[in-house]
All heavy atoms as an XYZ file, in Angstrom:
823
protein
N      11.714      3.620      1.599
C      12.311      4.910      1.874
C      13.615      5.046      1.102
O      14.331      4.070      0.898
C      12.559      5.066      3.371
C      11.273      5.077      4.193
S      11.512      5.007      5.974
C      12.366      6.522      6.264
N      13.881      6.271      0.657
C      15.108      6.634     -0.047
C      15.291      5.921     -1.380
O      16.381      5.928     -1.932
C      16.338      6.429      0.853
C      16.281      7.316      2.077
O      16.057      8.522      1.962
N      16.446      6.734      3.247
N      14.244      5.321     -1.931
C      14.317      4.700     -3.265
C      14.116      5.764     -4.322
O      13.220      6.586     -4.219
C      13.222      3.646     -3.451
C      13.420      2.391     -2.674
C      12.223      1.454     -2.958
N      12.518      0.120     -2.525
C      12.986     -0.838     -3.314
N      13.199     -0.598     -4.589
N      13.241     -2.031     -2.840
N      14.919      5.695     -5.377
C      14.756      6.628     -6.487
C      13.828      6.073     -7.554
O      13.377      6.811     -8.432
C      16.121      6.965     -7.072
C      16.981      7.766     -6.091
C      18.322      8.169     -6.664
O      18.564      7.971     -7.874
O      19.135      8.688     -5.887
N      13.550      4.776     -7.488
C      12.627      4.164     -8.447
C      12.087      2.858     -7.873
O      12.625      2.317     -6.915
C      13.339      3.901     -9.777
O      14.351      2.925     -9.614
N      11.034      2.389     -8.509
C      10.430      1.108     -8.167
C      10.052      0.471     -9.489
O       9.388      1.109    -10.316
C       9.188      1.318     -7.284
C       8.408      0.085     -6.856
C       9.272     -0.831     -5.974
C       7.149      0.491     -6.095
N      10.495     -0.755     -9.728
C      10.188     -1.425    -10.991
C       8.696     -1.399    -11.284
O       7.873     -1.478    -10.371
N       8.347     -1.290    -12.557
C       6.936     -1.171    -12.944
C       6.106     -2.363    -12.474
O       4.942     -2.228    -12.161
C       6.810     -1.009    -14.460
C       5.444     -0.574    -14.919
C       4.962      0.727    -14.304
O       5.745      1.611    -13.954
N       3.660      0.869    -14.155
N       6.707     -3.524    -12.399
C       5.968     -4.709    -11.973
C       6.319     -5.110    -10.542
O       6.230     -6.266    -10.159
C       6.228     -5.870    -12.932
C       7.700     -6.272    -12.981
O       8.560     -5.484    -12.523
O       8.001     -7.366    -13.474
N       6.704     -4.136     -9.751
C       7.109     -4.384     -8.370
C       6.220     -3.606     -7.407
O       5.554     -2.654     -7.772
C       8.562     -3.951     -8.141
C       9.563     -4.675     -9.004
C       9.763     -6.087     -8.481
N      10.842     -6.746     -9.194
C      10.674     -7.816     -9.949
N       9.491     -8.339    -10.112
N      11.694     -8.376    -10.543
N       6.257     -4.028     -6.140
C       5.515     -3.334     -5.104
C       6.016     -3.805     -3.755
O       6.935     -4.628     -3.660
N       5.421     -3.261     -2.724
C       5.781     -3.632     -1.358
C       4.506     -4.013     -0.626
O       3.541     -3.250     -0.619
C       6.474     -2.457     -0.674
C       7.825     -2.130     -1.300
S       8.468     -0.524     -0.796
C       7.523      0.553     -1.878
N       4.516     -5.201     -0.029
C       3.373     -5.690      0.726
C       3.673     -5.568      2.209
O       4.714     -6.030      2.678
C       3.092     -7.160      0.383
C       2.040     -7.873      1.244
C       0.661     -7.252      1.059
C       2.013     -9.364      0.899
N       2.763     -4.939      2.941
C       2.872     -4.807      4.388
C       1.776     -5.663      5.005
O       0.602     -5.526      4.656
C       2.706     -3.347      4.819
C       3.753     -2.438      4.240
C       3.578     -1.853      2.984
C       4.918     -2.170      4.938
C       4.545     -1.022      2.447
C       5.890     -1.340      4.411
C       5.708     -0.767      3.165
N       2.151     -6.555      5.904
C       1.210     -7.453      6.568
C       1.231     -7.118      8.059
O       2.288     -7.138      8.691
C       1.605     -8.937      6.360
C       0.614     -9.857      7.052
C       1.719     -9.258      4.866
N       0.065     -6.824      8.616
C      -0.031     -6.442     10.013
C      -0.596     -7.593     10.837
O      -1.227     -8.504     10.297
C      -0.878     -5.172     10.150
C      -0.205     -3.988      9.513
C      -0.373     -3.727      8.152
C       0.634     -3.173     10.244
C       0.282     -2.668      7.552
C       1.291     -2.111      9.644
C       1.118     -1.860      8.296
N      -0.385     -7.554     12.128
C      -0.817     -8.638     13.004
C      -2.306     -8.638     13.262
O      -2.891     -9.680     13.536
C      -0.043     -8.589     14.326
C       1.420     -8.913     14.112
C       2.123     -9.306     15.390
O       1.449     -9.613     16.391
O       3.358     -9.314     15.361
N      -2.930     -7.467     13.189
C      -4.374     -7.397     13.394
C      -4.962     -6.333     12.486
O      -4.293     -5.379     12.112
C      -4.716     -7.107     14.851
C      -4.218     -5.772     15.348
C      -4.491     -5.582     16.836
O      -4.613     -6.544     17.576
N      -4.591     -4.351     17.262
N      -6.217     -6.532     12.150
C      -6.924     -5.574     11.305
C      -7.172     -4.293     12.099
O      -7.597     -4.350     13.256
C      -8.238     -6.205     10.847
C      -8.908     -5.452      9.735
C     -10.100     -6.231      9.205
O     -11.021     -6.517      9.994
O     -10.094     -6.538      8.013
N      -6.880     -3.157     11.481
C      -7.048     -1.863     12.132
C      -7.011     -0.764     11.069
O      -6.626     -1.022      9.928
C      -5.913     -1.642     13.132
C      -4.533     -1.659     12.474
C      -3.403     -1.747     13.464
O      -3.339     -0.960     14.373
N      -2.503     -2.711     13.276
N      -7.415      0.429     11.435
C      -7.232      1.557     10.536
C      -5.728      1.792     10.450
O      -5.048      1.906     11.477
C      -7.981      2.809     11.040
C      -7.630      4.023     10.203
C      -9.491      2.558     11.018
N      -5.196      1.804      9.227
C      -3.757      1.947      9.014
C      -3.426      3.351      8.558
O      -4.214      3.988      7.853
C      -3.278      0.942      7.954
C      -3.500     -0.537      8.258
C      -3.060     -1.392      7.070
C      -2.749     -0.947      9.521
N      -2.260      3.833      8.942
C      -1.783      5.139      8.517
C      -0.345      5.052      8.039
O       0.493      4.429      8.692
N      -0.082      5.639      6.877
C       1.263      5.672      6.301
C       1.637      7.125      6.017
O       0.780      7.950      5.742
C       1.299      4.905      4.964
C       1.340      3.412      5.106
C       0.264      2.715      5.632
C       2.454      2.699      4.700
C       0.295      1.335      5.750
C       2.497      1.317      4.808
C       1.411      0.638      5.342
N       2.919      7.410      6.066
C       3.405      8.718      5.647
C       4.555      8.500      4.691
O       5.014      7.370      4.492
C       3.764      9.594      6.834
C       4.981      9.175      7.636
C       5.597      7.951      7.666
C       5.717      9.998      8.515
N       6.653      7.961      8.525
C       6.769      9.217      9.061
C       5.612     11.317      8.921
C       7.683      9.720      9.971
C       6.530     11.799      9.838
C       7.556     11.007     10.340
N       5.043      9.587      4.101
C       6.037      9.488      3.033
C       7.384     10.079      3.453
O       8.116     10.621      2.627
C       5.500     10.175      1.782
C       4.273      9.493      1.206
S       4.659      7.940      0.409
C       5.244      8.529     -1.174
N       7.741      9.964      4.716
C       9.028     10.438      5.213
C      10.151      9.762      4.430
O      10.168      8.538      4.279
C       9.153     10.129      6.709
C      10.454     10.566      7.325
C      10.474     12.041      7.548
C      11.733     12.434      8.305
N      12.004     13.842      8.201
N      11.087     10.558      3.895
C      12.245     10.072      3.135
C      11.847      9.243      1.915
O      12.611      8.394      1.469
C      13.189      9.261      4.032
C      13.759     10.097      5.153
O      14.101     11.255      4.966
N      13.840      9.517      6.334
N      10.663      9.478      1.388
C      10.222      8.768      0.185
C      10.340      9.721     -0.999
O       9.852     10.845     -0.948
C       8.786      8.257      0.351
O       8.745      7.424      1.521
C       8.338      7.453     -0.847
N      10.999      9.260     -2.050
C      11.363     10.121     -3.170
C      10.425     10.015     -4.366
O      10.495     10.842     -5.270
C      12.798      9.800     -3.611
C      13.856      9.816     -2.501
C      15.203      9.366     -3.035
C      13.940     11.193     -1.868
N       9.584      8.991     -4.410
C       8.725      8.762     -5.568
C       7.257      8.694     -5.141
O       6.948      8.257     -4.043
C       9.117      7.459     -6.302
C       9.071      6.261     -5.352
C      10.498      7.586     -6.940
C       9.334      4.913     -5.998
N       6.345      9.131     -6.005
C       4.922      9.025     -5.672
C       4.476      7.568     -5.739
O       4.923      6.797     -6.600
C       4.233      9.873     -6.741
C       5.182      9.896     -7.888
C       6.563      9.764     -7.307
N       3.608      7.196     -4.827
C       3.144      5.813     -4.730
C       1.631      5.761     -4.585
O       1.030      6.655     -3.994
C       3.765      5.128     -3.506
C       5.282      4.994     -3.465
C       5.738      4.547     -2.084
C       5.766      4.027     -4.536
N       1.035      4.693     -5.101
C      -0.339      4.351     -4.771
C      -0.276      3.389     -3.593
O       0.633      2.567     -3.508
C      -1.032      3.629     -5.927
C      -1.385      4.537     -7.092
O      -1.367      5.771     -6.923
O      -1.682      3.998     -8.173
N      -1.241      3.499     -2.703
C      -1.348      2.540     -1.610
C      -2.737      1.916     -1.665
O      -3.742      2.617     -1.833
C      -1.043      3.168     -0.230
C      -0.969      2.086      0.830
C      -2.016      4.279      0.115
C      -0.272      2.495      2.113
N      -2.757      0.591     -1.580
C      -3.987     -0.179     -1.642
C      -4.152     -0.853     -0.283
O      -3.308     -1.664      0.120
C      -3.915     -1.232     -2.765
C      -3.603     -0.545     -4.109
C      -5.205     -2.039     -2.837
C      -3.006     -1.475     -5.147
N      -5.202     -0.473      0.438
C      -5.481     -1.052      1.749
C      -6.461     -2.211      1.566
O      -7.481     -2.067      0.878
C      -6.089     -0.002      2.682
C      -5.164      1.129      3.020
C      -5.303      2.373      2.410
C      -4.167      0.976      3.968
C      -4.470      3.433      2.740
C      -3.321      2.029      4.305
C      -3.475      3.260      3.689
N      -6.166     -3.361      2.204
C      -6.953     -4.586      2.021
C      -7.323     -5.140      3.402
O      -6.473     -5.216      4.285
C      -6.132     -5.622      1.227
C      -5.728     -5.017     -0.132
C      -6.895     -6.918      1.050
C      -4.644     -5.790     -0.848
N      -8.577     -5.562      3.553
C      -9.016     -6.067      4.853
C      -8.719     -7.562      5.012
O      -8.166     -8.202      4.104
C     -10.493     -5.745      5.108
C     -11.467     -6.493      4.202
O     -11.085     -7.486      3.545
O     -12.648     -6.075      4.167
N      -9.090     -8.129      6.154
C      -8.791     -9.525      6.462
C      -9.547    -10.504      5.565
O      -9.155    -11.657      5.445
C      -9.099     -9.822      7.931
O     -10.473     -9.599      8.193
N     -10.617    -10.044      4.929
C     -11.370    -10.881      3.987
C     -10.803    -10.764      2.571
O     -11.327    -11.359      1.645
C     -12.848    -10.469      3.999
C     -13.507    -10.564      5.354
C     -13.845    -11.984      5.729
O     -14.323    -12.733      4.870
O     -13.606    -12.353      6.900
N      -9.759     -9.969      2.428
C      -9.040     -9.718      1.170
C      -9.833     -8.863      0.178
O      -9.706     -9.000     -1.030
C      -8.565    -11.026      0.541
C      -7.519    -11.714      1.408
C      -6.971    -12.991      0.830
O      -7.006    -14.020      1.480
N      -6.463    -12.936     -0.385
N     -10.637     -7.932      0.725
C     -11.318     -6.951     -0.107
C     -10.601     -5.609      0.018
O     -10.144     -5.234      1.107
C     -12.786     -6.793      0.312
C     -13.640     -7.949     -0.114
C     -13.893     -8.996      0.758
C     -14.172     -8.001     -1.400
C     -14.666    -10.079      0.368
C     -14.951     -9.084     -1.803
C     -15.198    -10.123     -0.915
N     -10.529     -4.885     -1.090
C      -9.912     -3.562     -1.083
C     -10.801     -2.624     -0.282
O     -11.992     -2.491     -0.551
C      -9.706     -3.029     -2.520
C      -9.201     -1.596     -2.505
C      -8.756     -3.942     -3.295
N     -10.194     -1.984      0.717
C     -10.898     -1.039      1.588
C     -10.764      0.382      1.045
O     -11.696      1.175      1.114
C     -10.305     -1.102      3.018
C     -10.884     -0.020      3.914
C     -10.514     -2.459      3.626
N      -9.594      0.690      0.476
C      -9.293      2.066      0.075
C      -8.098      2.055     -0.861
O      -7.240      1.177     -0.777
C      -8.976      2.884      1.330
C      -8.955      4.380      1.111
O      -9.421      4.856      0.059
O      -8.471      5.093      2.012
N      -8.043      3.042     -1.753
C      -6.903      3.252     -2.645
C      -6.592      4.747     -2.627
O      -7.498      5.570     -2.802
C      -7.217      2.813     -4.095
C      -6.023      3.051     -5.004
C      -7.660      1.359     -4.148
N      -5.331      5.085     -2.394
C      -4.926      6.490     -2.358
C      -3.594      6.660     -3.072
O      -2.808      5.722     -3.169
C      -4.761      6.966     -0.912
C      -6.022      6.910     -0.086
C      -5.808      7.403      1.323
O      -5.078      8.361      1.562
N      -6.435      6.745      2.276
N      -3.342      7.880     -3.547
C      -2.033      8.226     -4.095
C      -1.315      9.072     -3.057
O      -1.878     10.035     -2.527
C      -2.162      9.002     -5.419
O      -2.800      8.143     -6.372
C      -0.800      9.412     -5.951
N      -0.082      8.684     -2.771
C       0.723      9.375     -1.753
C       1.810     10.196     -2.445
O       2.501      9.700     -3.336
C       1.341      8.352     -0.789
C       0.317      7.475     -0.096
S       1.002      6.380      1.185
C       2.097      5.335      0.239
N       1.964     11.430     -2.031
C       2.941     12.351     -2.608
C       4.271     12.228     -1.874
O       4.303     12.107     -0.640
C       2.457     13.803     -2.493
C       1.089     14.089     -3.050
C       0.799     13.833     -4.505
N       1.869     13.884     -5.448
C       1.920     13.107     -6.550
N       0.982     12.218     -6.783
N       2.915     13.215     -7.385
N       5.393     12.311     -2.612
C       6.711     12.245     -1.950
C       6.951     13.461     -1.060
O       6.386     14.540     -1.282
C       7.704     12.216     -3.102
C       6.944     12.395     -4.353
C       5.488     12.395     -4.049
N       7.798     13.265     -0.083
C       8.075     14.296      0.911
C       8.498     15.616      0.275
O       8.026     16.688      0.668
C       9.160     13.800      1.875
C       9.517     14.805      2.947
C      10.560     14.285      3.929
O      11.297     13.331      3.606
O      10.630     14.847      5.024
N       9.392     15.569     -0.727
C       9.909     16.818     -1.313
C       8.833     17.632     -2.033
O       8.991     18.821     -2.236
C      11.094     16.537     -2.247
C      10.729     15.816     -3.505
N      10.667     14.444     -3.559
C      10.397     16.269     -4.726
C      10.325     14.079     -4.786
N      10.145     15.167     -5.508
N       7.719     17.009     -2.424
C       6.626     17.743     -3.064
C       5.741     18.443     -2.038
O       4.963     19.314     -2.386
C       5.770     16.805     -3.915
C       6.471     16.311     -5.164
C       5.569     15.445     -6.026
O       4.342     15.362     -5.762
O       6.101     14.844     -6.973
N       5.855     18.059     -0.781
C       4.992     18.591      0.272
C       5.733     19.571      1.174
O       5.163     20.546      1.645
C       4.405     17.432      1.101
C       3.521     16.573      0.200
C       3.634     17.934      2.303
C       3.104     15.269      0.808
N       7.031     19.297      1.406
C       7.838     20.117      2.321
C       7.769     21.580      1.913
O       7.687     21.882      0.726
C       9.265     19.615      2.344
N       7.775     22.523      2.832
C       8.040     22.383      4.252
C       6.793     22.117      5.090
O       6.866     22.110      6.311
C       8.660     23.728      4.626
C       7.946     24.697      3.748
C       7.697     23.932      2.448
N       5.641     21.900      4.437
C       4.425     21.612      5.203
C       4.569     20.286      5.953
O       5.340     19.417      5.536
C       3.211     21.531      4.270
C       2.887     22.876      3.625
O       3.264     23.917      4.207
O       2.269     22.883      2.556
N       3.813     20.122      7.018
C       3.851     18.825      7.719
C       3.415     17.700      6.773
O       2.539     17.889      5.933
C       2.841     18.990      8.850
C       2.644     20.457      8.997
C       2.915     21.068      7.655
N       4.026     16.552      6.935
C       3.675     15.404      6.102
C       2.302     14.870      6.498
O       2.031     14.674      7.682
C       4.708     14.285      6.263
C       6.082     14.565      5.677
C       7.026     13.404      5.997
C       6.000     14.774      4.180
N       1.453     14.618      5.499
C       0.144     14.044      5.832
C       0.260     12.563      6.174
O       1.209     11.893      5.764
C      -0.661     14.240      4.546
C       0.356     14.261      3.460
C       1.590     14.882      4.067
N      -0.698     12.084      6.914
C      -0.841     10.655      7.178
C      -1.931     10.163      6.227
O      -3.042     10.690      6.210
C      -1.265     10.374      8.638
C      -0.252     10.967      9.624
C      -1.459      8.874      8.866
C       1.132     10.365      9.555
N      -1.597      9.182      5.411
C      -2.556      8.575      4.490
C      -3.196      7.411      5.240
O      -2.589      6.374      5.443
C      -1.851      8.109      3.214
C      -1.228      9.265      2.460
C       0.084      9.647      2.686
C      -1.973      9.984      1.533
C       0.651     10.715      1.998
C      -1.409     11.059      0.843
C      -0.100     11.419      1.082
O       0.455     12.474      0.401
N      -4.431      7.631      5.673
C      -5.110      6.704      6.565
C      -6.189      5.937      5.799
O      -6.942      6.526      5.013
C      -5.731      7.484      7.712
C      -6.144      6.651      8.875
C      -6.477      7.520     10.068
O      -7.260      8.457      9.968
N      -5.898      7.195     11.203
N      -6.275      4.628      6.047
C      -7.282      3.799      5.381
C      -8.683      4.228      5.810
O      -8.892      4.638      6.945
C      -7.048      2.319      5.686
O      -7.131      2.050      7.066
N      -9.622      4.106      4.883
C     -11.010      4.487      5.157
C     -11.680      3.545      6.149
O     -12.709      3.877      6.707
C     -11.819      4.523      3.861
C     -11.520      5.729      2.995
C     -11.992      7.030      3.613
O     -13.108      7.067      4.178
O     -11.244      8.005      3.545
N     -11.114      2.377      6.324
C     -11.656      1.404      7.266
C     -10.548      0.478      7.727
O      -9.399      0.604      7.295
N     -10.869     -0.466      8.597
C      -9.857     -1.404      9.076
C      -9.251     -2.211      7.933
O      -9.958     -2.640      7.018
C     -10.624     -2.304     10.037
C     -11.812     -1.508     10.454
C     -12.161     -0.679      9.250
N      -7.940     -2.404      8.000
C      -7.213     -3.171      6.983
C      -6.163     -4.034      7.670
O      -5.689     -3.710      8.758
C      -6.561     -2.226      5.980
N      -5.823     -5.124      7.030
C      -4.794     -6.031      7.525
C      -3.539     -5.956      6.667
O      -2.447     -6.250      7.115
C      -5.334     -7.464      7.545
C      -4.471     -8.528      8.196
C      -4.226     -8.223      9.682
C      -5.121     -9.898      8.052
N      -3.729     -5.542      5.413
C      -2.629     -5.474      4.443
C      -2.609     -4.105      3.785
O      -3.637     -3.444      3.649
C      -2.824     -6.508      3.324
C      -3.100     -7.901      3.804
C      -4.407     -8.387      3.868
C      -2.063     -8.747      4.181
C      -4.669     -9.684      4.294
C      -2.314    -10.041      4.609
C      -3.629    -10.501      4.663
O      -3.873    -11.778      5.088
N      -1.426     -3.720      3.331
C      -1.276     -2.541      2.492
C      -0.254     -2.891      1.414
O       0.760     -3.534      1.697
C      -0.804     -1.341      3.304
N      -0.553     -2.495      0.201
C       0.367     -2.701     -0.913
C       0.707     -1.340     -1.498
O      -0.191     -0.554     -1.825
C      -0.254     -3.588     -2.004
C      -0.631     -4.954     -1.439
C       0.716     -3.738     -3.186
C      -1.379     -5.843     -2.419
N       2.003     -1.062     -1.607
C       2.473      0.165     -2.259
C       3.003     -0.189     -3.643
O       3.789     -1.133     -3.787
C       3.576      0.834     -1.441
C       3.093      1.410     -0.133
C       4.203      2.092      0.657
O       5.406      1.910      0.339
O       3.862      2.799      1.615
N       2.545      0.556     -4.645
C       2.987      0.405     -6.032
C       3.226      1.793     -6.606
O       2.865      2.805     -5.996
C       1.944     -0.360     -6.878
C       1.813     -1.811     -6.417
C       0.589      0.330     -6.859
N       3.817      1.859     -7.778
C       4.043      3.148     -8.418
C       2.730      3.898     -8.625
O       1.684      3.281     -8.868
C       4.730      2.958     -9.776
C       6.195      2.656     -9.645
O       6.929      3.383     -8.999
N       6.635      1.567    -10.261
N       2.809      5.214     -8.557
C       1.643      6.056     -8.796
C       1.015      5.713    -10.147
O       1.718      5.551    -11.141
C       2.056      7.528     -8.792
C       0.928      8.474     -9.144
C       1.386      9.909     -9.296
O       2.554     10.137     -9.664
O       0.566     10.800     -9.050
N      -0.290      5.562    -10.147
C      -1.021      5.294    -11.386
C      -1.291      3.825    -11.654
O      -2.169      3.486    -12.447
N      -0.557      2.935    -11.009
C      -0.734      1.498    -11.248
C      -2.125      1.042    -10.820
O      -2.779      0.263    -11.522
C       0.376      0.672    -10.563
C       0.054     -0.815    -10.585
C       1.722      0.944    -11.222
N      -2.603      1.499     -9.683
C      -3.933      1.093     -9.211
C      -5.000      1.485    -10.230
O      -5.871      0.677    -10.571
C      -4.229      1.693     -7.845
N      -4.930      2.700    -10.742
C      -5.909      3.158    -11.738
C      -5.763      2.370    -13.041
O      -6.771      1.956    -13.633
C      -5.751      4.647    -11.999
N      -4.525      2.149    -13.485
C      -4.289      1.379    -14.715
C      -4.867     -0.026    -14.604
O      -5.355     -0.576    -15.585
C      -2.797      1.278    -15.008
C      -2.162      2.558    -15.491
C      -0.637      2.452    -15.582
O      -0.104      1.325    -15.662
O       0.013      3.514    -15.576
N      -4.809     -0.597    -13.434
C      -5.320     -1.955    -13.202
C      -6.792     -1.962    -12.822
O      -7.390     -3.025    -12.644
C      -4.491     -2.644    -12.117
S      -2.780     -2.942    -12.607
N      -7.388     -0.783    -12.670
C      -8.805     -0.680    -12.324
C      -9.123     -1.115    -10.904
O     -10.229     -1.566    -10.621
N      -8.155     -0.970     -9.995
C      -8.363     -1.395     -8.606
C      -9.153     -0.325     -7.859
O      -8.743      0.832     -7.804
C      -7.013     -1.657     -7.911
C      -6.259     -2.777     -8.650
C      -7.217     -2.006     -6.443
C      -4.829     -2.954     -8.215
N     -10.280     -0.740     -7.297
C     -11.157      0.178     -6.562
C     -11.654     -0.505     -5.286
O     -11.637     -1.736     -5.191
C     -12.359      0.633     -7.417
C     -11.913      1.443     -8.629
C     -13.196     -0.562     -7.856
N     -12.100      0.289     -4.308
C     -12.666     -0.313     -3.097
C     -13.776     -1.301     -3.450
O     -14.571     -1.067     -4.359
C     -13.200      0.893     -2.327
C     -12.292      2.011     -2.748
C     -12.046      1.753     -4.221
N     -13.782     -2.422     -2.729
C     -14.757     -3.473     -2.969
C     -14.215     -4.619     -3.803
O     -14.785     -5.708     -3.813
N     -13.104     -4.388     -4.531
C     -12.487     -5.461     -5.315
C     -11.946     -6.539     -4.392
O     -11.461     -6.242     -3.293
C     -11.332     -4.932     -6.171
C     -11.779     -4.160     -7.392
O     -12.985     -4.173     -7.710
O     -10.913     -3.538     -8.036
N     -12.001     -7.785     -4.852
C     -11.402     -8.898     -4.119
C      -9.978     -9.091     -4.616
O      -9.703     -9.012     -5.812
C     -12.207    -10.185     -4.335
C     -11.639    -11.365     -3.595
C     -11.838    -11.498     -2.230
C     -10.895    -12.318     -4.252
C     -11.305    -12.576     -1.530
C     -10.363    -13.408     -3.567
C     -10.569    -13.533     -2.208
N      -9.058     -9.339     -3.690
C      -7.651     -9.522     -4.007
C      -7.232    -10.910     -3.539
O      -7.565    -11.323     -2.433
C      -6.787     -8.455     -3.285
C      -5.313     -8.677     -3.552
C      -7.211     -7.064     -3.701
N      -6.507    -11.623     -4.383
C      -5.949    -12.907     -3.979
C      -4.505    -12.677     -3.567
O      -3.695    -12.207     -4.376
C      -6.010    -13.931     -5.123
O      -7.381    -14.108     -5.503
C      -5.430    -15.262     -4.706
N      -4.190    -12.975     -2.326
C      -2.830    -12.814     -1.807
C      -2.245    -14.177     -1.492
O      -2.892    -15.011     -0.882
C      -2.839    -11.975     -0.527
C      -3.314    -10.540     -0.631
C      -3.407     -9.918      0.748
C      -2.376     -9.735     -1.511
N      -1.010    -14.368     -1.900
C      -0.257    -15.548     -1.512
C       0.962    -15.043     -0.779
O       1.754    -14.281     -1.329
C       0.173    -16.381     -2.731
O      -1.004    -16.781     -3.430
C       0.958    -17.605     -2.313
N       1.091    -15.416      0.459
C       2.178    -14.951      1.309
C       3.113    -16.124      1.562
O       2.662    -17.242      1.809
C       1.629    -14.396      2.642
C       2.751    -13.955      3.552
C       0.667    -13.246      2.376
N       4.416    -15.879      1.489
C       5.369    -16.943      1.782
C       5.421    -17.188      3.275
O       5.504    -16.266      4.072
C       6.754    -16.575      1.265
C       6.905    -16.506     -0.243
C       8.337    -16.118     -0.600
C       6.547    -17.826     -0.897
N       5.363    -18.445      3.631
C       5.504    -18.845      5.027
C       6.975    -18.730      5.418
O       7.852    -18.655      4.541
C       5.010    -20.277      5.202
C       3.544    -20.456      4.945
C       3.145    -21.895      5.114
C       1.668    -22.101      4.803
N       1.283    -23.501      4.939
N       7.281    -18.730      6.699
C       8.680    -18.598      7.125
C       9.626    -19.610      6.469
O      10.778    -19.324      6.239
C       8.615    -18.800      8.641
C       7.250    -18.343      9.006
C       6.371    -18.737      7.836
N       9.110    -20.785      6.097
C       9.974    -21.781      5.460
C      10.133    -21.553      3.964
O      10.780    -22.334      3.283
C       9.463    -23.207      5.736
C       8.124    -23.482      5.079
O       7.566    -22.663      4.361
N       7.582    -24.660      5.339
N       9.484    -20.496      3.420
C       9.616    -20.148      2.011
C       8.562    -20.767      1.112
O       8.528    -20.480     -0.069
N       7.676    -21.600      1.654
C       6.644    -22.186      0.821
C       5.426    -21.262      0.779
O       5.135    -20.578      1.742
C       6.257    -23.568      1.355
O       5.665    -23.442      2.627
N       4.715    -21.269     -0.365
C       3.531    -20.408     -0.450
C       2.393    -20.956      0.396
O       2.297    -22.161      0.620
C       3.177    -20.427     -1.944
C       3.815    -21.654     -2.477
C       5.000    -21.972     -1.592
N       1.543    -20.070      0.846
C       0.377    -20.468      1.623
C      -0.567    -19.314      1.743
O      -0.250    -18.194      1.374
N      -1.749    -19.556      2.231
C      -2.699    -18.453      2.401
C      -2.200    -17.493      3.462
O      -1.452    -17.893      4.347
C      -3.984    -19.154      2.832
C      -3.536    -20.446      3.407
C      -2.268    -20.822      2.710
N      -2.597    -16.226      3.332
C      -2.159    -15.242      4.341
C      -2.719    -15.559      5.707
O      -3.657    -16.249      5.867
C      -2.693    -13.923      3.821
C      -3.614    -14.231      2.714
C      -3.425    -15.673      2.333
């Protein structure tokens, strides 16, 4: 939220406690983002492009909801998912840092 830019090779990973249909909105978000929803088996469930709040206002903000249950969501700059050819059904390898800072499986 409130970011004016996101590095081209950067993103935000959201890890949830249980797999479920996820919903995101773009409140106070200034840049367009792609969101990649990933299930507990690490397969891409859905890919969507989210519009910044100022492009939608004064209409109500939409909720970008995953097409199916997901455990992870990754936000990247708009267009990155398409440039990388990421589509539903793709397998994703995730390495999540454990609380002690060492890498491990999610």
